[in-house]
Backbone atoms as SQL, in Angstrom:
CREATE TABLE atoms (id INTEGER PRIMARY KEY, chain TEXT, resi INTEGER, resn TEXT, atom TEXT, x REAL, y REAL, z REAL);
INSERT INTO atoms VALUES
  (1, 'A', 1, 'MET', 'N', 0.839, -1.181, 0.000),
  (2, 'A', 1, 'MET', 'CA', 0.000, 0.000, 0.000),
  (3, 'A', 1, 'MET', 'C', 0.882, 1.242, 0.000),
  (4, 'A', 2, 'TYR', 'N', 0.502, 2.244, -0.760),
  (5, 'A', 2, 'TYR', 'CA', 1.271, 3.478, -0.932),
  (6, 'A', 2, 'TYR', 'C', 1.521, 4.194, 0.399),
  (7, 'A', 3, 'ILE', 'N', 0.491, 4.310, 1.234),
  (8, 'A', 3, 'ILE', 'CA', 0.630, 5.017, 2.515),
  (9, 'A', 3, 'ILE', 'C', 1.667, 4.328, 3.385),
  (10, 'A', 4, 'LYS', 'N', 1.612, 3.002, 3.460),
  (11, 'A', 4, 'LYS', 'CA', 2.569, 2.270, 4.277),
  (12, 'A', 4, 'LYS', 'C', 3.992, 2.479, 3.768),
  (13, 'A', 5, 'ALA', 'N', 4.167, 2.457, 2.465),
  (14, 'A', 5, 'ALA', 'CA', 5.506, 2.655, 1.902),
  (15, 'A', 5, 'ALA', 'C', 6.058, 4.017, 2.276),
  (16, 'A', 6, 'LEU', 'N', 5.225, 5.057, 2.193),
  (17, 'A', 6, 'LEU', 'CA', 5.690, 6.404, 2.549),
  (18, 'A', 6, 'LEU', 'C', 6.030, 6.504, 4.020),
  (19, 'A', 7, 'SER', 'N', 5.223, 5.874, 4.866),
  (20, 'A', 7, 'SER', 'CA', 5.448, 6.006, 6.306),
  (21, 'A', 7, 'SER', 'C', 6.706, 5.279, 6.765),
  (22, 'A', 8, 'GLN', 'N', 7.218, 4.388, 5.929),
  (23, 'A', 8, 'GLN', 'CA', 8.417, 3.651, 6.324),
  (24, 'A', 8, 'GLN', 'C', 9.703, 4.273, 5.787),
  (25, 'A', 9, 'GLU', 'N', 9.591, 5.299, 4.968),
  (26, 'A', 9, 'GLU', 'CA', 10.787, 5.971, 4.467),
  (27, 'A', 9, 'GLU', 'C', 11.442, 6.758, 5.588),
  (28, 'A', 10, 'ARG', 'N', 12.754, 6.747, 5.603),
  (29, 'A', 10, 'ARG', 'CA', 13.481, 7.556, 6.577),
  (30, 'A', 10, 'ARG', 'C', 14.195, 8.652, 5.813),
  (31, 'A', 11, 'LYS', 'N', 13.641, 9.842, 5.902),
  (32, 'A', 11, 'LYS', 'CA', 14.196, 10.990, 5.196),
  (33, 'A', 11, 'LYS', 'C', 14.986, 11.838, 6.182),
  (34, 'A', 12, 'PRO', 'N', 16.288, 11.979, 5.994),
  (35, 'A', 12, 'PRO', 'CA', 17.066, 12.806, 6.916),
  (36, 'A', 12, 'PRO', 'C', 16.778, 14.288, 6.730),
  (37, 'A', 13, 'VAL', 'N', 16.895, 15.016, 7.812),
  (38, 'A', 13, 'VAL', 'CA', 16.742, 16.468, 7.811),
  (39, 'A', 13, 'VAL', 'C', 18.057, 17.059, 8.300),
  (40, 'A', 14, 'ASP', 'N', 18.596, 17.987, 7.549),
  (41, 'A', 14, 'ASP', 'CA', 19.850, 18.646, 7.933),
  (42, 'A', 14, 'ASP', 'C', 19.567, 19.609, 9.091),
  (43, 'A', 15, 'VAL', 'N', 20.134, 19.332, 10.250),
  (44, 'A', 15, 'VAL', 'CA', 19.992, 20.210, 11.417),
  (45, 'A', 15, 'VAL', 'C', 21.365, 20.707, 11.875),
  (46, 'A', 16, 'SER', 'N', 22.293, 20.828, 10.943),
  (47, 'A', 16, 'SER', 'CA', 23.676, 21.170, 11.291),
  (48, 'A', 16, 'SER', 'C', 23.801, 22.531, 11.969),
  (49, 'A', 17, 'GLU', 'N', 22.840, 23.431, 11.744),
  (50, 'A', 17, 'GLU', 'CA', 22.889, 24.724, 12.445),
  (51, 'A', 17, 'GLU', 'C', 22.658, 24.551, 13.944),
  (52, 'A', 18, 'TRP', 'N', 21.966, 23.498, 14.316),
  (53, 'A', 18, 'TRP', 'CA', 21.714, 23.225, 15.735),
  (54, 'A', 18, 'TRP', 'C', 22.772, 22.300, 16.317),
  (55, 'A', 19, 'ASN', 'N', 23.097, 21.242, 15.559),
  (56, 'A', 19, 'ASN', 'CA', 24.022, 20.229, 16.055),
  (57, 'A', 19, 'ASN', 'C', 24.469, 19.394, 14.865),
  (58, 'A', 20, 'ASP', 'N', 25.756, 19.424, 14.562),
  (59, 'A', 20, 'ASP', 'CA', 26.223, 18.678, 13.387),
  (60, 'A', 20, 'ASP', 'C', 26.591, 17.237, 13.707),
  (61, 'A', 21, 'GLU', 'N', 26.410, 16.809, 14.965),
  (62, 'A', 21, 'GLU', 'CA', 26.714, 15.430, 15.342),
  (63, 'A', 21, 'GLU', 'C', 25.471, 14.551, 15.402),
  (64, 'A', 22, 'VAL', 'N', 24.299, 15.159, 15.423),
  (65, 'A', 22, 'VAL', 'CA', 23.049, 14.418, 15.557),
  (66, 'A', 22, 'VAL', 'C', 22.373, 14.314, 14.204),
  (67, 'A', 23, 'LYS', 'N', 21.926, 13.112, 13.873),
  (68, 'A', 23, 'LYS', 'CA', 21.153, 12.924, 12.650),
  (69, 'A', 23, 'LYS', 'C', 19.678, 13.059, 13.005),
  (70, 'A', 24, 'ALA', 'N', 18.971, 13.853, 12.235),
  (71, 'A', 24, 'ALA', 'CA', 17.546, 14.059, 12.459),
  (72, 'A', 24, 'ALA', 'C', 16.759, 13.443, 11.312),
  (73, 'A', 25, 'PHE', 'N', 15.585, 12.953, 11.652),
  (74, 'A', 25, 'PHE', 'CA', 14.717, 12.337, 10.655),
  (75, 'A', 25, 'PHE', 'C', 13.297, 12.843, 10.847),
  (76, 'A', 26, 'PHE', 'N', 12.560, 12.850, 9.754),
  (77, 'A', 26, 'PHE', 'CA', 11.135, 13.151, 9.790),
  (78, 'A', 26, 'PHE', 'C', 10.445, 11.839, 10.121),
  (79, 'A', 27, 'LYS', 'N', 9.758, 11.789, 11.252),
  (80, 'A', 27, 'LYS', 'CA', 9.181, 10.519, 11.690),
  (81, 'A', 27, 'LYS', 'C', 7.999, 10.105, 10.815),
  (82, 'A', 28, 'PRO', 'N', 7.728, 8.817, 10.739),
  (83, 'A', 28, 'PRO', 'CA', 6.533, 8.360, 10.030),
  (84, 'A', 28, 'PRO', 'C', 5.295, 8.907, 10.736),
  (85, 'A', 29, 'LEU', 'N', 4.355, 9.427, 9.989),
  (86, 'A', 29, 'LEU', 'CA', 3.147, 10.000, 10.565),
  (87, 'A', 29, 'LEU', 'C', 1.936, 9.143, 10.236),
  (88, 'A', 30, 'SER', 'N', 1.076, 8.972, 11.226),
  (89, 'A', 30, 'SER', 'CA', -0.208, 8.319, 10.985),
  (90, 'A', 30, 'SER', 'C', -1.107, 9.311, 10.252),
  (91, 'A', 31, 'GLY', 'N', -2.288, 8.875, 9.875),
  (92, 'A', 31, 'GLY', 'CA', -3.226, 9.774, 9.214),
  (93, 'A', 31, 'GLY', 'C', -3.571, 10.972, 10.082),
  (94, 'A', 32, 'PHE', 'N', -3.852, 10.740, 11.361),
  (95, 'A', 32, 'PHE', 'CA', -4.179, 11.839, 12.266),
  (96, 'A', 32, 'PHE', 'C', -2.978, 12.775, 12.428),
  (97, 'A', 33, 'GLU', 'N', -1.802, 12.201, 12.591),
  (98, 'A', 33, 'GLU', 'CA', -0.599, 13.027, 12.741),
  (99, 'A', 33, 'GLU', 'C', -0.354, 13.876, 11.500),
  (100, 'A', 34, 'THR', 'N', -0.683, 13.340, 10.337),
  (101, 'A', 34, 'THR', 'CA', -0.543, 14.103, 9.097),
  (102, 'A', 34, 'THR', 'C', -1.454, 15.319, 9.112),
  (103, 'A', 35, 'LEU', 'N', -2.676, 15.147, 9.609),
  (104, 'A', 35, 'LEU', 'CA', -3.598, 16.286, 9.722),
  (105, 'A', 35, 'LEU', 'C', -3.031, 17.360, 10.644),
  (106, 'A', 36, 'VAL', 'N', -2.477, 16.946, 11.769),
  (107, 'A', 36, 'VAL', 'CA', -1.891, 17.896, 12.721),
  (108, 'A', 36, 'VAL', 'C', -0.713, 18.619, 12.078),
  (109, 'A', 37, 'PHE', 'N', 0.165, 17.864, 11.419),
  (110, 'A', 37, 'PHE', 'CA', 1.311, 18.467, 10.755),
  (111, 'A', 37, 'PHE', 'C', 0.847, 19.482, 9.709),
  (112, 'A', 38, 'ASN', 'N', -0.185, 19.109, 8.937),
  (113, 'A', 38, 'ASN', 'CA', -0.715, 20.021, 7.922),
  (114, 'A', 38, 'ASN', 'C', -1.222, 21.314, 8.554),
  (115, 'A', 39, 'ASP', 'N', -1.881, 21.201, 9.699),
  (116, 'A', 39, 'ASP', 'CA', -2.366, 22.399, 10.395),
  (117, 'A', 39, 'ASP', 'C', -1.207, 23.316, 10.775),
  (118, 'A', 40, 'TYR', 'N', -0.141, 22.751, 11.319),
  (119, 'A', 40, 'TYR', 'CA', 1.043, 23.555, 11.669),
  (120, 'A', 40, 'TYR', 'C', 1.626, 24.204, 10.418),
  (121, 'A', 41, 'PHE', 'N', 1.704, 23.404, 9.360),
  (122, 'A', 41, 'PHE', 'CA', 2.254, 23.895, 8.105),
  (123, 'A', 41, 'PHE', 'C', 1.458, 25.097, 7.595),
  (124, 'A', 42, 'MET', 'N', 0.140, 24.950, 7.567),
  (125, 'A', 42, 'MET', 'CA', -0.712, 26.027, 7.058),
  (126, 'A', 42, 'MET', 'C', -0.601, 27.273, 7.932),
  (127, 'A', 43, 'GLU', 'N', -0.527, 27.096, 9.234),
  (128, 'A', 43, 'GLU', 'CA', -0.389, 28.239, 10.135),
  (129, 'A', 43, 'GLU', 'C', 0.950, 28.924, 9.940),
  (130, 'A', 44, 'PHE', 'N', 1.996, 28.123, 9.751),
  (131, 'A', 44, 'PHE', 'CA', 3.331, 28.690, 9.554),
  (132, 'A', 44, 'PHE', 'C', 3.388, 29.538, 8.283),
  (133, 'A', 45, 'TYR', 'N', 2.798, 29.047, 7.211),
  (134, 'A', 45, 'TYR', 'CA', 2.864, 29.759, 5.933),
  (135, 'A', 45, 'TYR', 'C', 1.765, 30.792, 5.727),
  (136, 'A', 46, 'ASN', 'N', 0.880, 30.966, 6.696),
  (137, 'A', 46, 'ASN', 'CA', -0.175, 31.973, 6.599),
  (138, 'A', 46, 'ASN', 'C', 0.447, 33.341, 6.854),
  (139, 'A', 47, 'LYS', 'N', 0.584, 34.118, 5.818),
  (140, 'A', 47, 'LYS', 'CA', 1.259, 35.419, 5.906),
  (141, 'A', 47, 'LYS', 'C', 0.488, 36.426, 6.745),
  (142, 'A', 48, 'GLU', 'N', -0.777, 36.129, 7.057),
  (143, 'A', 48, 'GLU', 'CA', -1.559, 37.021, 7.908),
  (144, 'A', 48, 'GLU', 'C', -1.230, 36.826, 9.390),
  (145, 'A', 49, 'ASN', 'N', -0.617, 35.718, 9.726),
  (146, 'A', 49, 'ASN', 'CA', -0.211, 35.465, 11.112),
  (147, 'A', 49, 'ASN', 'C', 1.033, 36.279, 11.438),
  (148, 'A', 50, 'GLY', 'N', 1.142, 36.681, 12.677),
  (149, 'A', 50, 'GLY', 'CA', 2.332, 37.396, 13.118),
  (150, 'A', 50, 'GLY', 'C', 3.515, 36.454, 13.275),
  (151, 'A', 51, 'ALA', 'N', 4.668, 37.046, 13.500),
  (152, 'A', 51, 'ALA', 'CA', 5.910, 36.276, 13.614),
  (153, 'A', 51, 'ALA', 'C', 5.848, 35.254, 14.750),
  (154, 'A', 52, 'GLU', 'N', 5.267, 35.637, 15.880),
  (155, 'A', 52, 'GLU', 'CA', 5.208, 34.716, 17.021),
  (156, 'A', 52, 'GLU', 'C', 4.337, 33.502, 16.705),
  (157, 'A', 53, 'ALA', 'N', 3.180, 33.729, 16.108),
  (158, 'A', 53, 'ALA', 'CA', 2.295, 32.611, 15.758),
  (159, 'A', 53, 'ALA', 'C', 2.968, 31.695, 14.741),
  (160, 'A', 54, 'ARG', 'N', 3.678, 32.286, 13.803),
  (161, 'A', 54, 'ARG', 'CA', 4.370, 31.478, 12.795),
  (162, 'A', 54, 'ARG', 'C', 5.526, 30.695, 13.422),
  (163, 'A', 55, 'PHE', 'N', 6.262, 31.334, 14.331),
  (164, 'A', 55, 'PHE', 'CA', 7.332, 30.610, 15.019),
  (165, 'A', 55, 'PHE', 'C', 6.755, 29.431, 15.796),
  (166, 'A', 56, 'GLN', 'N', 5.687, 29.676, 16.546),
  (167, 'A', 56, 'GLN', 'CA', 5.083, 28.619, 17.356),
  (168, 'A', 56, 'GLN', 'C', 4.630, 27.447, 16.485),
  (169, 'A', 57, 'ALA', 'N', 4.035, 27.741, 15.347),
  (170, 'A', 57, 'ALA', 'CA', 3.595, 26.671, 14.446),
  (171, 'A', 57, 'ALA', 'C', 4.783, 25.868, 13.941),
  (172, 'A', 58, 'GLY', 'N', 5.848, 26.546, 13.546),
  (173, 'A', 58, 'GLY', 'CA', 7.037, 25.841, 13.065),
  (174, 'A', 58, 'GLY', 'C', 7.702, 25.032, 14.156),
  (175, 'A', 59, 'PHE', 'N', 7.795, 25.613, 15.350),
  (176, 'A', 59, 'PHE', 'CA', 8.415, 24.900, 16.462),
  (177, 'A', 59, 'PHE', 'C', 7.598, 23.660, 16.841),
  (178, 'A', 60, 'LYS', 'N', 6.274, 23.807, 16.904),
  (179, 'A', 60, 'LYS', 'CA', 5.427, 22.666, 17.237),
  (180, 'A', 60, 'LYS', 'C', 5.541, 21.574, 16.176),
  (181, 'A', 61, 'ALA', 'N', 5.640, 21.961, 14.927),
  (182, 'A', 61, 'ALA', 'CA', 5.816, 20.968, 13.865),
  (183, 'A', 61, 'ALA', 'C', 7.131, 20.214, 14.054),
  (184, 'A', 62, 'ALA', 'N', 8.184, 20.942, 14.402),
  (185, 'A', 62, 'ALA', 'CA', 9.483, 20.297, 14.628),
  (186, 'A', 62, 'ALA', 'C', 9.418, 19.375, 15.838),
  (187, 'A', 63, 'LEU', 'N', 8.777, 19.825, 16.913),
  (188, 'A', 63, 'LEU', 'CA', 8.599, 18.976, 18.102),
  (189, 'A', 63, 'LEU', 'C', 7.895, 17.681, 17.726),
  (190, 'A', 64, 'PHE', 'N', 6.909, 17.830, 16.909),
  (191, 'A', 64, 'PHE', 'CA', 6.021, 16.744, 16.531),
  (192, 'A', 64, 'PHE', 'C', 6.668, 15.756, 15.562),
  (193, 'A', 65, 'ALA', 'N', 7.453, 16.261, 14.628),
  (194, 'A', 65, 'ALA', 'CA', 7.873, 15.433, 13.502),
  (195, 'A', 65, 'ALA', 'C', 9.344, 15.027, 13.470),
  (196, 'A', 66, 'LEU', 'N', 10.223, 15.723, 14.175),
  (197, 'A', 66, 'LEU', 'CA', 11.653, 15.402, 14.099),
  (198, 'A', 66, 'LEU', 'C', 12.064, 14.423, 15.193),
  (199, 'A', 67, 'VAL', 'N', 12.760, 13.369, 14.771),
  (200, 'A', 67, 'VAL', 'CA', 13.245, 12.351, 15.700),
  (201, 'A', 67, 'VAL', 'C', 14.715, 12.058, 15.416),
  (202, 'A', 68, 'ASP', 'N', 15.367, 11.398, 16.375),
  (203, 'A', 68, 'ASP', 'CA', 16.752, 10.987, 16.173),
  (204, 'A', 68, 'ASP', 'C', 16.780, 9.624, 15.477),
  (205, 'A', 69, 'GLU', 'N', 17.962, 9.046, 15.350),
  (206, 'A', 69, 'GLU', 'CA', 18.115, 7.767, 14.655),
  (207, 'A', 69, 'GLU', 'C', 17.317, 6.635, 15.292),
  (208, 'A', 70, 'ASP', 'N', 17.086, 6.741, 16.610),
  (209, 'A', 70, 'ASP', 'CA', 16.352, 5.701, 17.327),
  (210, 'A', 70, 'ASP', 'C', 14.850, 5.953, 17.386),
  (211, 'A', 71, 'GLY', 'N', 14.402, 7.056, 16.788),
  (212, 'A', 71, 'GLY', 'CA', 12.977, 7.370, 16.791),
  (213, 'A', 71, 'GLY', 'C', 12.521, 8.190, 17.978),
  (214, 'A', 72, 'ASN', 'N', 13.465, 8.658, 18.797),
  (215, 'A', 72, 'ASN', 'CA', 13.123, 9.502, 19.942),
  (216, 'A', 72, 'ASN', 'C', 12.986, 10.953, 19.492),
  (217, 'A', 73, 'ALA', 'N', 12.097, 11.682, 20.141),
  (218, 'A', 73, 'ALA', 'CA', 11.891, 13.091, 19.792),
  (219, 'A', 73, 'ALA', 'C', 13.221, 13.830, 19.815),
  (220, 'A', 74, 'LEU', 'N', 13.466, 14.622, 18.792),
  (221, 'A', 74, 'LEU', 'CA', 14.711, 15.374, 18.700),
  (222, 'A', 74, 'LEU', 'C', 14.698, 16.592, 19.616),
  (223, 'A', 75, 'LEU', 'N', 13.524, 17.196, 19.767),
  (224, 'A', 75, 'LEU', 'CA', 13.377, 18.410, 20.577),
  (225, 'A', 75, 'LEU', 'C', 12.339, 18.194, 21.668),
  (226, 'A', 76, 'SER', 'N', 12.402, 19.055, 22.687),
  (227, 'A', 76, 'SER', 'CA', 11.377, 19.074, 23.728),
  (228, 'A', 76, 'SER', 'C', 10.927, 20.514, 23.921),
  (229, 'A', 77, 'GLU', 'N', 9.864, 20.692, 24.666),
  (230, 'A', 77, 'GLU', 'CA', 9.347, 22.037, 24.949),
  (231, 'A', 77, 'GLU', 'C', 10.436, 22.931, 25.538),
  (232, 'A', 78, 'SER', 'N', 11.328, 22.341, 26.325),
  (233, 'A', 78, 'SER', 'CA', 12.381, 23.129, 26.972),
  (234, 'A', 78, 'SER', 'C', 13.407, 23.679, 25.979),
  (235, 'A', 79, 'ASP', 'N', 13.379, 23.214, 24.743),
  (236, 'A', 79, 'ASP', 'CA', 14.307, 23.692, 23.713),
  (237, 'A', 79, 'ASP', 'C', 13.798, 24.925, 22.975),
  (238, 'A', 80, 'GLU', 'N', 12.620, 25.412, 23.329),
  (239, 'A', 80, 'GLU', 'CA', 12.011, 26.508, 22.572),
  (240, 'A', 80, 'GLU', 'C', 12.905, 27.742, 22.493),
  (241, 'A', 81, 'GLU', 'N', 13.446, 28.195, 23.597),
  (242, 'A', 81, 'GLU', 'CA', 14.270, 29.408, 23.571),
  (243, 'A', 81, 'GLU', 'C', 15.571, 29.192, 22.801),
  (244, 'A', 82, 'THR', 'N', 16.124, 27.996, 22.890),
  (245, 'A', 82, 'THR', 'CA', 17.344, 27.687, 22.145),
  (246, 'A', 82, 'THR', 'C', 17.070, 27.736, 20.646),
  (247, 'A', 83, 'VAL', 'N', 15.954, 27.151, 20.228),
  (248, 'A', 83, 'VAL', 'CA', 15.582, 27.172, 18.812),
  (249, 'A', 83, 'VAL', 'C', 15.276, 28.598, 18.378),
  (250, 'A', 84, 'ARG', 'N', 14.598, 29.349, 19.235),
  (251, 'A', 84, 'ARG', 'CA', 14.262, 30.742, 18.921),
  (252, 'A', 84, 'ARG', 'C', 15.539, 31.551, 18.659),
  (253, 'A', 85, 'ALA', 'N', 16.591, 31.286, 19.429),
  (254, 'A', 85, 'ALA', 'CA', 17.839, 32.035, 19.299),
  (255, 'A', 85, 'ALA', 'C', 18.734, 31.492, 18.178),
  (256, 'A', 86, 'ALA', 'N', 18.440, 30.288, 17.708),
  (257, 'A', 86, 'ALA', 'CA', 19.263, 29.647, 16.682),
  (258, 'A', 86, 'ALA', 'C', 18.618, 29.826, 15.307),
  (259, 'A', 87, 'SER', 'N', 19.186, 29.186, 14.343),
  (260, 'A', 87, 'SER', 'CA', 18.660, 29.228, 12.978),
  (261, 'A', 87, 'SER', 'C', 17.333, 28.496, 12.887),
  (262, 'A', 88, 'PHE', 'N', 16.444, 29.033, 12.072),
  (263, 'A', 88, 'PHE', 'CA', 15.152, 28.399, 11.823),
  (264, 'A', 88, 'PHE', 'C', 15.206, 27.512, 10.581),
  (265, 'A', 89, 'LEU', 'N', 16.333, 27.487, 9.895),
  (266, 'A', 89, 'LEU', 'CA', 16.451, 26.710, 8.658),
  (267, 'A', 89, 'LEU', 'C', 16.140, 25.224, 8.824),
  (268, 'A', 90, 'PRO', 'N', 16.558, 24.566, 9.929),
  (269, 'A', 90, 'PRO', 'CA', 16.199, 23.150, 10.060),
  (270, 'A', 90, 'PRO', 'C', 14.692, 22.911, 10.073),
  (271, 'A', 91, 'ILE', 'N', 13.935, 23.847, 10.634),
  (272, 'A', 91, 'ILE', 'CA', 12.484, 23.684, 10.650),
  (273, 'A', 91, 'ILE', 'C', 11.934, 23.834, 9.236),
  (274, 'A', 92, 'MET', 'N', 12.476, 24.768, 8.484),
  (275, 'A', 92, 'MET', 'CA', 12.057, 24.906, 7.090),
  (276, 'A', 92, 'MET', 'C', 12.366, 23.616, 6.316),
  (277, 'A', 93, 'ARG', 'N', 13.508, 23.027, 6.598),
  (278, 'A', 93, 'ARG', 'CA', 13.868, 21.774, 5.932),
  (279, 'A', 93, 'ARG', 'C', 12.928, 20.648, 6.341),
  (280, 'A', 94, 'ALA', 'N', 12.499, 20.643, 7.613),
  (281, 'A', 94, 'ALA', 'CA', 11.560, 19.619, 8.065),
  (282, 'A', 94, 'ALA', 'C', 10.259, 19.700, 7.271),
  (283, 'A', 95, 'PHE', 'N', 9.767, 20.922, 7.024),
  (284, 'A', 95, 'PHE', 'CA', 8.573, 21.077, 6.207),
  (285, 'A', 95, 'PHE', 'C', 8.817, 20.527, 4.803),
  (286, 'A', 96, 'SER', 'N', 9.959, 20.830, 4.233),
  (287, 'A', 96, 'SER', 'CA', 10.257, 20.352, 2.879),
  (288, 'A', 96, 'SER', 'C', 10.296, 18.839, 2.818),
  (289, 'A', 97, 'VAL', 'N', 10.940, 18.225, 3.812),
  (290, 'A', 97, 'VAL', 'CA', 11.023, 16.764, 3.835),
  (291, 'A', 97, 'VAL', 'C', 9.634, 16.174, 4.037),
  (292, 'A', 98, 'GLY', 'N', 8.869, 16.736, 4.956),
  (293, 'A', 98, 'GLY', 'CA', 7.515, 16.236, 5.181),
  (294, 'A', 98, 'GLY', 'C', 6.667, 16.288, 3.932),
  (295, 'A', 99, 'LEU', 'N', 6.776, 17.376, 3.209),
  (296, 'A', 99, 'LEU', 'CA', 5.996, 17.508, 1.974),
  (297, 'A', 99, 'LEU', 'C', 6.489, 16.573, 0.887),
  (298, 'A', 100, 'SER', 'N', 7.776, 16.278, 0.876),
  (299, 'A', 100, 'SER', 'CA', 8.306, 15.388, -0.153),
  (300, 'A', 100, 'SER', 'C', 7.809, 13.955, 0.020),
  (301, 'A', 101, 'LEU', 'N', 7.313, 13.635, 1.204),
  (302, 'A', 101, 'LEU', 'CA', 6.817, 12.282, 1.456),
  (303, 'A', 101, 'LEU', 'C', 5.393, 12.084, 0.966),
  (304, 'A', 102, 'ARG', 'N', 4.745, 13.140, 0.511),
  (305, 'A', 102, 'ARG', 'CA', 3.341, 13.034, 0.124),
  (306, 'A', 102, 'ARG', 'C', 3.075, 13.746, -1.187),
  (307, 'A', 103, 'ASP', 'N', 1.924, 13.490, -1.701),
  (308, 'A', 103, 'ASP', 'CA', 1.457, 14.185, -2.891),
  (309, 'A', 103, 'ASP', 'C', 0.218, 14.966, -2.480),
  (310, 'A', 104, 'ASP', 'N', 0.405, 16.209, -2.142),
  (311, 'A', 104, 'ASP', 'CA', -0.694, 16.993, -1.603),
  (312, 'A', 104, 'ASP', 'C', -0.746, 18.345, -2.298),
  (313, 'A', 105, 'ALA', 'N', -1.394, 18.407, -3.421),
  (314, 'A', 105, 'ALA', 'CA', -1.449, 19.633, -4.209),
  (315, 'A', 105, 'ALA', 'C', -2.054, 20.812, -3.455),
  (316, 'A', 106, 'PRO', 'N', -3.123, 20.630, -2.639),
  (317, 'A', 106, 'PRO', 'CA', -3.669, 21.795, -1.926),
  (318, 'A', 106, 'PRO', 'C', -2.661, 22.454, -0.988),
  (319, 'A', 107, 'ILE', 'N', -1.834, 21.659, -0.335),
  (320, 'A', 107, 'ILE', 'CA', -0.833, 22.216, 0.569),
  (321, 'A', 107, 'ILE', 'C', 0.202, 23.012, -0.222),
  (322, 'A', 108, 'GLU', 'N', 0.659, 22.458, -1.326),
  (323, 'A', 108, 'GLU', 'CA', 1.636, 23.162, -2.151),
  (324, 'A', 108, 'GLU', 'C', 1.051, 24.485, -2.672),
  (325, 'A', 109, 'SER', 'N', -0.198, 24.438, -3.034),
  (326, 'A', 109, 'SER', 'CA', -0.844, 25.654, -3.518),
  (327, 'A', 109, 'SER', 'C', -0.899, 26.719, -2.414),
  (328, 'A', 110, 'ALA', 'N', -1.225, 26.300, -1.189),
  (329, 'A', 110, 'ALA', 'CA', -1.285, 27.247, -0.070),
  (330, 'A', 110, 'ALA', 'C', 0.089, 27.810, 0.232),
  (331, 'A', 111, 'LYS', 'N', 1.112, 26.993, 0.101),
  (332, 'A', 111, 'LYS', 'CA', 2.486, 27.440, 0.360),
  (333, 'A', 111, 'LYS', 'C', 2.866, 28.556, -0.599),
  (334, 'A', 112, 'LYS', 'N', 2.435, 28.450, -1.853),
  (335, 'A', 112, 'LYS', 'CA', 2.788, 29.443, -2.863),
  (336, 'A', 112, 'LYS', 'C', 2.043, 30.749, -2.669),
  (337, 'A', 113, 'ASN', 'N', 0.876, 30.704, -2.038),
  (338, 'A', 113, 'ASN', 'CA', 0.058, 31.922, -1.869),
  (339, 'A', 113, 'ASN', 'C', 0.460, 32.690, -0.696);
């Protein structure tokens, strides 16, 4: 089944701005988790949202979707200020990797708008 094949792919995410010794991966998402991730994605790319709301959406998506090699969460709530002070590029990459695992034209269309 197509969904199962996608959920078993391990796509690395470059997080070298945060830590160049840790490998990060976009975790396999269930159907419900995909809906949650999509909500974060849409909130992050909604240009009507302020910077804080967009940061929170991106950070929550990273909390939710990024794991280490063993499948453990890469970030925790306590990492929020560290991520805020560091580069946001790894979170942008997480969105790109997440989207590459699916074929979702409405999301891509929203990203462009």
